[in-house]
C-alpha positions as CSV (number, residue, x, y, z in Angstrom):
1,X,-37.3,78.3,101.6
2,X,-38.1,77.2,104.5
3,X,-35.4,79.4,106.3
4,X,-36.0,82.3,104.1
5,X,-39.5,82.6,104.9
6,X,-38.4,82.3,108.9
7,X,-35.6,85.6,108.3
8,X,-38.1,87.1,106.4
9,X,-40.8,86.8,109.6
10,X,-37.9,87.7,112.0
11,X,-37.5,90.9,110.2
12,X,-41.1,91.7,109.7
13,X,-41.4,90.9,113.3
14,X,-38.8,93.4,114.3
15,X,-41.1,96.4,112.4
16,X,-44.1,94.9,114.1
17,X,-42.3,95.6,117.5
18,X,-40.8,98.7,116.0
19,X,-43.9,100.4,114.5
20,X,-46.2,99.2,118.2
21,X,-43.4,101.4,119.9
22,X,-44.3,104.3,117.9
23,X,-48.2,103.8,117.9
24,X,-48.4,102.8,121.4
25,X,-47.3,106.8,122.1
26,X,-49.8,109.0,124.2
27,X,-51.3,111.2,121.1
28,X,-50.8,114.0,122.7
29,X,-46.8,113.1,123.0
30,X,-46.6,115.8,120.4
31,X,-47.7,118.8,119.5
32,X,-49.2,119.2,115.5
33,X,-48.6,122.5,113.7
34,X,-49.3,123.2,110.3
35,X,-47.2,126.2,108.2
36,X,-48.3,127.8,105.0
37,X,-45.6,125.1,103.5
38,X,-45.3,122.4,106.3
39,X,-47.0,120.4,109.0
40,X,-44.8,119.8,111.8
41,X,-44.7,117.9,115.3
42,X,-42.6,119.1,118.2
43,X,-42.1,116.9,121.3
44,X,-44.2,118.1,124.0
45,X,-41.2,117.9,126.9
46,X,-38.5,119.1,124.2
47,X,-40.0,120.3,122.2
48,X,-38.1,119.4,119.6
49,X,-38.7,119.0,116.3
50,X,-39.7,115.2,115.1
51,X,-41.6,115.1,112.7
52,X,-41.6,117.7,109.2
53,X,-43.4,116.7,105.8
54,X,-44.7,118.8,102.6
55,X,-48.2,120.2,103.5
56,X,-50.6,117.4,103.2
57,X,-47.5,114.9,102.1
58,X,-46.9,111.4,103.7
59,X,-43.4,111.7,102.4
60,X,-41.7,113.1,106.4
61,X,-37.7,114.7,106.0
62,X,-37.2,113.1,109.8
63,X,-37.3,109.3,110.7
64,X,-40.6,109.9,112.2
65,X,-41.5,106.3,112.5
66,X,-37.8,105.5,114.2
67,X,-38.8,108.6,117.0
68,X,-39.6,105.8,120.0
69,X,-35.9,104.5,119.2
70,X,-33.7,107.2,119.2
71,X,-35.7,109.9,121.8
72,X,-33.4,109.2,124.5
73,X,-30.1,111.4,125.1
74,X,-27.4,111.0,123.1
75,X,-29.7,111.2,120.3
76,X,-29.6,114.8,118.1
77,X,-32.8,116.1,116.6
78,X,-33.3,119.4,114.9
79,X,-33.7,122.0,117.7
80,X,-30.7,120.5,119.6
81,X,-27.8,123.0,120.3
82,X,-23.8,122.7,120.9
83,X,-21.4,125.1,122.1
84,X,-18.7,126.0,123.8
85,X,-18.3,129.7,125.8
86,X,-15.3,130.9,127.9
87,X,-16.3,132.0,130.4
88,X,-15.0,135.1,133.4
89,X,-12.1,132.2,134.3
90,X,-11.2,131.7,131.1
91,X,-12.1,128.2,130.9
92,X,-14.1,127.0,127.8
93,X,-17.9,125.4,128.5
94,X,-18.8,122.8,126.4
95,X,-22.3,122.4,126.5
96,X,-25.2,119.3,124.2
97,X,-28.5,119.7,124.5
98,X,-28.5,116.1,123.6
99,X,-26.6,114.7,126.7
100,X,-29.6,114.6,129.2
101,X,-33.3,114.8,128.0
102,X,-35.3,116.3,129.8
103,X,-38.9,118.9,129.7
104,X,-37.7,121.5,128.3
105,X,-40.1,124.8,129.8
106,X,-42.3,126.8,128.0
107,X,-42.2,130.0,127.1
108,X,-45.2,131.9,125.5
109,X,-44.8,133.2,121.5
110,X,-43.3,136.8,120.9
111,X,-44.6,137.2,117.6
112,X,-47.1,136.2,114.7
113,X,-44.4,134.5,113.4
114,X,-44.0,132.1,116.5
115,X,-44.9,128.9,116.6
116,X,-43.8,127.8,119.3
117,X,-41.1,128.6,122.5
118,X,-39.0,127.4,125.1
119,X,-36.5,128.0,128.4
120,X,-33.8,125.2,128.3
121,X,-32.7,125.7,131.2
122,X,-33.5,122.2,132.1
123,X,-31.5,120.3,129.7
124,X,-28.1,122.4,130.8
125,X,-25.6,122.0,133.6
126,X,-25.9,124.5,135.9
127,X,-23.3,126.8,135.9
128,X,-24.3,127.3,132.3
129,X,-28.1,128.1,133.7
130,X,-26.2,130.4,135.9
131,X,-24.3,132.5,133.3
132,X,-26.5,131.8,130.1
133,X,-29.8,132.6,129.1
134,X,-30.7,129.9,125.9
135,X,-33.9,129.7,124.6
136,X,-35.6,127.6,121.4
137,X,-38.1,129.5,119.4
138,X,-39.5,127.9,116.6
139,X,-40.6,129.9,113.8
140,X,-42.3,130.5,110.5
141,X,-40.4,132.0,107.9
142,X,-41.7,133.5,104.8
143,X,-39.7,134.7,102.0
144,X,-41.4,137.1,99.6
145,X,-39.8,136.7,96.2
């Protein structure tokens, strides 16, 4: 019985530490947005989607409670892109925005349905930036029936 209590205490301690790390993030680290059907959060620096909940509900389609443990380079999130392109030299170049997390450049939204937009240049290799202009835009899409 004593061993069981120690194991349970150890699990709770790890969970408590993880919860404290999430709660320790500054309140302005995320941009909270609302659409007709969803409440969502974007990471302010990377503009990646880190929380997606049905309007007014607590269920989250994304593991927001684990975001502090998964926020570094190498972890994929909604909004990351992976691509390959062939340049003028006929060589293929691979690009992955999850490889090197950096603050992206916010740009003004272009339409009424746009929620947020960013230029991804800071997360891309210099050779790619000289060839391509990659932006990410979060938009509310309304489908009429």
